[in-house]
N, C-alpha and C positions, 0 to 999 in steps of 0.2 A: 371610620370604623378602625378598630385595633381588633388583627389576630391573636387569638391565646393558642400561644406556643404548645404543640402536643410534647405531652411528656411522655418519657420511652419509660415504659416499667421497670422497676427494680431489676427485675428477674433479667431482663434483656440490656440491662448495661454494662458496659465495660467499664470493670474496676479501673480509676487513675492511676494506679504503680503498671500497668498494663503499657500506658502509654497515650497520644494522643494525637489527631492530627493536626497536620501542619503546613502552611503552606512555604515552598522552600524561598529565600531569598537572597540568602548571601551567598550561594553556590548553586542554584540550581543544575547547573552544567552535570554536576560530581555526582550529583541526586542521580538524576534521571542515568548517568552512568550504572552506577550500583543496582538501582530497579531492573535497567536491560540484563544486570550480570544475575540476578538473581531468578528473574524471569528462563533465560538462558539455559540456564544450568537447571533449574528444575523440570524446561521440557525435553532439556538432555538424557535427564532420570525417566520420562515416563514415554517416550517417544524415541530415543534413540537418539545418535549423531545429529546434529540440523544437517551438518554440509555444507553449511551456509559461504555464500558467495553471493558480489554483487559485483553486476558488469556494467559500463557505462557506454553507450554509443552513440558516437555525435556523427553530423553530417557538415561536412567542412566545405569552404568556396574555394577558387582556384588559390586566394591569400590566404588561405587558413581559415580565418573568421568563421566561427559557431553559426552555422544558421537552424542549430534544433538538434532535438536527440532523444533518448531512452534510457531510461533506466532502469532495470531486472535485479530484480533481489530473488536467487534461488537458496531452497532449503527444502531438507527433507524429499519428495517426490513432487515440487509442485514451485511454480515460481511466478513473481508475483512481477509486474509491471509496475512501478511504483511512480512513473510519467511521462510519458514524451508529448514533445512539444515541438514544435516546426514554426520560425519566424513566417510571417506574412508572405515575404519572398519566398520561399520555399515549399510552399504549401500549393497542392493540388500539383506539385510537381511526380509525384509517384513515390518519396522520399517517405513517406506514413507506412505504406506496402512494405518497403524495403528494411527501415527499421523492423519493423511488426516480423518477418519473415527471419531477418537476423535472429530476434530473441528469440523467435518461436525453435529455430536450428541449435541455438545456445543451451537453451531449456531443455529439449529433448536430448542433445549431447549429452548433458548430464546426467540424465533417466528422468528429469520432471515428465509427468501422465499430463500433467492440467497446466494452465497458464491464467492467471487472474488477471482484473483489472477493475478500475471505476472510473468514471467519466461523468460530467456533468450536463445536463441536457444543451446547457449554450456551447458544450464543447463537438465530442464527435462522435456520437452514439451508433448514428447510422455508419457512418466509415466501419469502426469494430465490429458491426451487424454484417459489413458486408465480405469483412477478411472470415466470417466463420464464428464468430463470437456468439456465445447464447447469454443474454441478460437471466438474471437469476434471482435477483430485488432490484429495488428502488424506492425512494425517500421522496417525499418533497418539501418544497417551503422555506429551504436554505440554501444559498440565498433565496430570498423573496421572489416567486413569479418562477424559479427554477425548479430543477429535480436532479438528483444522483440516480445513475444504473450501474447496476455492480453487472460485469462478465465476465464469463470462463469459456475456455475452448481446450475440449480433449485431444491430449496430443498423441500420437501414435508411439508405441515404445520402438527404439530400435536399439 
């Protein structure tokens, strides 16, 4: 069975001389940078300086080997935990709590009033809830049999 292609009404079509959608293949990294630069410029015009800062925290053993860590992105008055990972060896030793506390301390110190993150059902949603994070959304089905959870925590202004 073949599907009929839905026609876009002529008054809704984009004139070809304006451009077209292209999948970047030759230098997607350069295009990605240009897109981010454009979005940041727009955001600054709308909401003021981002005051963007990326902080990387690590957990290391006595020999200096990385056992885990956290990546924190801060902008405007919020911070986002991009990732928190601990090796099997470092889990359940208290490092996760220490990493979150340090991230929250740094976020508050730069003026963030909230911190947010997302995690999968097979990762650590219960851990974040124990740390005072509140779930504000979720979605299921990707990956199959799992769900993704979104969390936020209000920080005290200092």
